[in-house]
N, C-alpha and C positions, 0 to 999 in steps of 0.2 A: 322590578324588570318586564321591557314591552316584551313580547314574543317574535321581533327579528334577534331582542340579544337573544334568549330562549334559544332558539334555532341554530343563532351560532355558533355557542358551547356545547349545545351539540352536537352541532357536526366537527369541529375538532375534538371533541374528548370522542366521538367514532373513529378521528382521523389516529387520534394518539394511539387509541387503542389499540386499531389495527398493525400500526405503526411497529408499538412496542411485540405485540405479537409476531408479526412477521418478521422483525430482527432475530426475534429469540428463536424462534425456530430455523434459524439463514444460519447463527451463529453456532448454537447447540449443536444444528443435525450436520457438521461441516468438525467440528473439535468438540470430543463430548472424553471421559474415561470409564473403565470398567475395573469400580475400588475394590471389586472379588480380587480383578486377577494386579490389579495396578496398572493396568496398563493406560496411555492416552491414544482414543478411538481418532484418527482425523481423518479425512477423506482425502482418497486417493488424489482428486485435484487439486488438492492443495497443502499434497502430502511435498511436494518438494519446496516449495517456498516456508513451511511452518520446519525446514531442515534449515533455516536460518532465522527462524521468529524463537525456536524452545530454547536454542543457546542464550541466545539476548536476554531474555528472559530467566533463564535457569542462574547465569553471571549473577544475575544482580540479586535473585532470590537468594541461593543458596552459596556462590560466588562475592569476591569480593573485588568487582569492578568499578571503583570509583578514585580515580576520576577517568572515568570509563574509558576503555579501547573496547576494539571489533571482537569481540572473545573467537571468532574465525580467522582474526588475524591482530594481534596483538603487538605490540609494542612502540603503535604507533598510535598519536590521538585521534577517536572513533570520527568518522564523515559521516556516517550515518548517521539518521534525523530517527535517533531510540526511544526520545521521551517519554512515550505512548507506549511504550515494552517496558520502559524502566515503570514506570508505573503499575504497570500489571506483573514488575517482580516483586514490586514493596506490596503488593496486596496481596502473591503469595506466602512471600516472605510476614506476612501478618496473620497468617492461618489460612487463608481458603486456597483450596485446591485446583491446581492449574487451571482447570475447565472454567472454572467459573474466577478465578484473576482473567482469561484471558476473554473471556465472552462476554463477563457485565459493562467492561467500559466499550467493548465491540457491537452488544447493544445499547449503548449508550450511547457511541454515536452514529449509527447508521438509523434507531429512530429518532434522535437529532434533526440527522438528515433531512429523515422525508417529513415529519415536522415543518423546521426550516424551507421544505420547497412549500408546502402547502400557504404557511404564513407569506413568503414574499409572496408568491401566485397568487395568492387572495388580499393582498394589499395592495394588489397594483391592477387586477381585474375586477377584484368583483365579482368575481362570478364564481360558485360552487362549482360548478362545469368547467371551468377554467382550471380550478385548483384541484377536483380530482383525473384531470385530462394529464395535467403535468407527473401529479403522481405515477399514475397508469404508463408515459415514458419515459421517465424515471427507470420503472422495475421491468419493461418487458421491452429490450430498442428496439430501434426503427431501420436497420440494417437489411443487403438484400441478402443476408445470409441464409434463408427460407428458400432460395433458385437454387443455392447448391445444393442446400438438406434434400430438395426433391429431384435434383439430377440421382440420386440413389435410393432413397427413402420413397415410401409412400406416406397417405392421410397419417395409416393405423400406424404407423409405426414412433409416432409423436413422441406420446405420451410411456413407451416404453426403449426411447432413444438414450443413450449413455453416453455419446460424445457429442462436439462441440462440432457445427459445419461447417465453421470458418475458422483458422486459428492461427492466421499468421500475425509474425513471421514465422512464426513454428510451423507453419499447416500451410498447405498450399492457396496458394489464389492472392486476391489481395486484400480481403475483410478483417480486419485484424481482431486477437481474442481479448479486447479492452474494452466491449458491448456490452458482456455481460455479468450478471451476480457474481460470478466467481472474480474478479477482482478486487469486490469486498471483503467474499470468503477468506481470499490468500492475504491481502492487502488489509487485514485490518484497524492499520491504521489511516485509512485514506475515507473511509466515510467521516471516521470523528474529526478529521480534518478540514473536510470539504463542510461540516458539521457549521465550525468554528469560521467559515471564512464568510460560508451567510449569516451567519452572525455579524457577525464585523462589519458586514455591507447592509446589513436586517437595521442597524443600530442608526450606519450613517442618513438613511434612509427615514426611519422616524425622525432623527432629533433635526434635520435638512433647513424644515423652515424655523424651527426657534433659537430663542436668542442666544447668544453666545454662553452667555452664565449660568446657563440652563443645560449649556452643551459639554463645556467643561465638566461636568458631573460623569458623562461616561469618556471621559480622557480617559479615566483607569480602566478602565478593560478594554477599551480596544488597545490602545499599550500593550498591552497584558499580551493579551491574544496574538499584535505583532510581534512581541520578541519572543513569543516562545518559537512560533515556529522552524527556526532554524532545527532548532531539534527535535521538533515533532513535524515538519512536514514541508520539507525545501520548496516545494517546487511553489507553494499556496503564495509564498513571498512576492513570487514575480507577479501572482495574478494578485494579489490584495496590493499592489507599487501601480496595475495599470490602472485598476479603480478609483486609486484613491490620486492618479495624475489625473486620469479623466474626470471625475468631479470637480478636482480641482478648479479646469477651465470651465467647465457646464455649471456648477452651481457655485454662487459666489457667496453666497453664507454658510460656506461648509470651511472655507479657507485659513479663516487661522486656526480655525481646528484643525485641521488636515495638515496645516505645515509646525502644529503641536506634539499632534501625531507621529509625526514621519521623524520629526528632531528628538524626538527624547523616544523613542523607539530603534536608532538608528542606534544611539548609546549602547541600546543594549543587541542589539542585532550584529553588529561589526564586529565582536569579539569572538563570538560563537561562530562567527565566520569564518574566519582566517584558519582553524584549523579542516575546516572541511572543504576549504576548497585547496588547500595547501596540496592537493596529488593529482593525481591522472584528470578530475573534474573539472572539465573549461566550458565556457560558453562562447560558440563559437559559429559561424555559418554555416550552413549545409540545409541547404533547401532541399526540398523536396520528399521532407517526414522518415518515412520509411517502402514509400512509395518508390518499385524498381525502375531505371532507369528507359528509354529517355523519357524527361522532364519536360512532355510536349503540353500545348494546355489543356487540349481532351484530354489526354493520359492524365492528368492531374482531376478533370472537372470531371472525369468517370471514377478515379479513383474513391472520391465525397461523397459521390454520387450512391457509391455500390456500402460507402462507408456511413453514408448516414440515412439513407431514404430518401422517404419522401422533405425528413428536415431537411435536408439540403435545400429545399427550393421554398418550404412553409415556414424555416426559421427569417431567412433577408426579406420574406412577404409581409412575416407578421409583423418587424417591425417599420414595413411602409406605412402599413395599416395602423399600427399603434397612435394614439392620441401619442401628441410631443412630450409630455412627463417619459412616459415610458419609450420615449427615442433614446429620451437624453440617460434615463439610469440602462438603458442595455445596452448602450451605444460601445461602452469597457468589452465585451461579448466578437465586436470585430477584432481586435486586437489580440484578442487572449486564444484565438485559433488561426491570425493570422502568424505572427511570433513564431508559435511551433512549428508552424509551414515551413519558418525562412531558417531558424540558431536552432542549434544540438546545446544542451544543457546539462548534459554528463557524459560519462566514455559510453550509454548505452543510450541510441535514439529514442529505442523502444519505449522509455520513460515519459516522453513526450505523451503522451496518451494522458495520464494528469490535466492537464491545457483541454485536451478537447471534450474530456468526461465533465470538467468544470460547463467547458460551454452549450453543452447537452444539458444541464442539470436546471439553468435561465431560460434554454435556448425555447429547450421543449416545452415553456410557458410562450411562448409567440407562436410555438407551429400549434398549443393548443386554443388559443386564443382564433388563428384562420378559419378552422375544423368546426367551429362553434359557430363564428362567420360565415362558412359555406350551411352547416346545418338549421340556421335561422331559414334562407332559403325553402320558398315550397316545394314543396314533390322532388324536382330535380336536385335539390341541393341536400336535402338529406339522404336520398340515393347516393351521391357522390361523397358526403364526409361519412356515411357507415362503410363504405367502400376504403378511404382513405385511412378513415382506424384500423381499418385491419391490417392497412399494407404498415400502418404505424407501432404495430405490437407483436406481428405475428411472427415475426423471427426471435423476438424476447421469449414470448410463451414456447419458441423450440427449443431455444435457449434455457430455459427453465429445468428442461426436466435432465437434463445431465448432470443440475444441480441434484435432481430430488431423488433421483436414481443413483448416484454414487455410489459406491461400496464405498467403505471406510477400512483403513491400515492399522495394525496393532503396533505401537510403541511401547515397548516394557519400561516401565518407570522404577524407582526405588519407589520400594525396596524388592522389587521384582526380580529387576536386573545387577546381580549381584555382582559386574562390572562396576558399574557408577554405585552405586553402593557400597561397597568398599575407597571406590575413588572420596566419595564423601565423607565416610567416617576413618581415612588416615590421610589424608594429603592434604596441604595449607590452603586458603580458600583463594589465594593469589598465585595459584603452581599453575605452571605452562606445559601442558601437555607435548613433546614430539608425538604426532601422529601416522599409522602407518592404513588410517581408511579415514575417508572423511563425511560422511554423512550419518547423522545421529549418534557421533562418536558418546563411549560412555560417560568420557569428562565434562560432555556437555551436557550433558544428560543433568549432571553431578553438578553444573554450573563452573567448571573451571573450564580456562581457556585452549585452544587446542592449537599449533602454528601455522597450520593453515586449511581451511575450513575448504568445502567445495567452488573452486576457483570462482566460478561465474558470480557470485555473493560475492565475493569481496572484490573481485574486478570490478563491478559493476556499483559499488560505494567509491572506486576511484584508488582501489590500490595495483601495487607493482606484484601481482600474484606471479609471472616467469621469475623472478629472481627468487623468491622465496618457496614458489616448486623447484627450482633448482637446488635448492640449497637443503630444503627438504629430505632430496631425497641421496642427496653426499650426503648425509647424515647416516641418514641410513646405510650407503651403500661402501663409503671410504675406507680406505682402509691404515689412512693415515690417524695417525691418536692427534700427532699438533693441530689437523687444521680440524680434525671433529671436534675438542676439545673449546676452539677459537668460534666454532656457530654455535655449541654450547652457551659459551659465553655471549655469544653476540646475542643471542638472544629469549636468553634467562629460561632457558629449558630447565625445568627438576624431575620429571619421568618424560619415559619413553616406553609409549604402549608398540608391541607388533601379535599380531594374530595368523593361523596356518586357516584354510591354508589363506597366502601372500593373495592381499587384494589393492588396487586401484595403481599398478603397476610397481609396486613398492617392493623390493629383495631384500630385505633385510639382513649385514652382517652381524649374527648372531656373536663371532668369539670379537669382536670389536665391542660390542655390547656389552658382553659378560666381562669383560677384561674394564671399559668405562664405570659400571653401572652396576647396581648389588640389584637381582633378583629380590621383588619385594611382594609380589603376586601372580598367582596361575591359576584361573581359573576354566570355565568352558569347558569343561575334560581336555584338560592339556591342551586348550587351542590358542587360551589369551594368555598373552606375558603381561606386566609392567613391571618397567627397571627405572631406581632412582640414582641421581645421577651422582659420585661424589664429590665430595670438594677439592680433590686434586688434582681434576676436569678442571673449574674452574680457576684455579690456579694457574692452571698451563694456558689456559685460553684468555 
């Protein structure tokens, strides 16, 4: 083994070790478990997203959710890409504690993504400096949010900061919340999906010059990645379709294989897509992404300069300066950037951020290429390059500390949560609860379905939450037994819960509940009540 090979092995071994250690820290720092008190410890910035993840995981590990339905909106086929959380649920069902069950796949995904970035950057540019910079730019975003930070903070406050300076569309300004590491700690399936996408693209680049017979050995893994994406992460399908279409035109030696991948993959993809696209989710023309109107050219330019920082200039410049082969490999990025600026792919426009995140994952490599070229110039080049490097990672450094300094919230789990424990031990795994509260309902912790979880979750997945909310409120407040039983039968509700004091604008009609259902549980010092529906109500319904 020559010295060069040994150095490459050492280099990628160090990257692998760093990626694993950093990923492990990031995931366990934001989600862990207090075994002594049987409580989940969830970072406050991940609390809202985990309000959807935990019920989905537990519906597979403790409940009976097959064929899968969204446990926060039962009664219709699932429209959310659930496969990652199904895997987590199966790991917990096999005996892993929930923090390990979730964090292990999360760590594998984030580690795989970092290694994928390093491998592709090294294969394209064959320069370890570019590889390191590509990883650095991935971890520390280059937006101009540091400008907003210094409007209200000083340099000495960076390490003690607990809030993201920019968090649009839920905060002021136009720099979005989707550039910092928070998106990977909250959307645990995202890094894994990106890693699989890089693997798919990397395989194509690796076999591009091989004869067809050798290429066919890679047909099964490529089809597999493509086929699982509707249930693993739907936007990746669009991204991979863009790369496949571009490579079909640009790389003649891949055309036969790409046709086979597309044809075989379509047989698996289309049946999965039918329930996913049957709701309110529609792909439609909606230019402007999250920009505030009017969409004037200068406004569009300034929006993306704010969000991408120097990458806005360096990525296209890197493509212009890059060798011809790298131009061909990275040209799909142009479409990955333009398409989500013109089309909306779900009921929530903010969900388009995945396209821009992926654009940056590969685009950062072109920025790194330009930066190394600048630094290769004597004297002034190194000075300019150093200043540019600071500008490219400064916002990301500031954004790291709100994650690092984040506090944890405690969620009582079974058996510490006596309501969830009773539900787990005394109700069927496929039971549906009429719930008077939305967030982390005890039935969700026990793996049972609730009629309507926090509406944002179900709405963003494409469900009609307005009708469901209206019917849920009617069930609690109606004085009409016939209407009550009709809705109970319609939604297959078998248990009703309510608590004191009343929450989420629900005011239960206790007389109606007690006339149609049997009280089976009272807990939390006579403040939490569960009723079981009578068979007579189903007959009337």
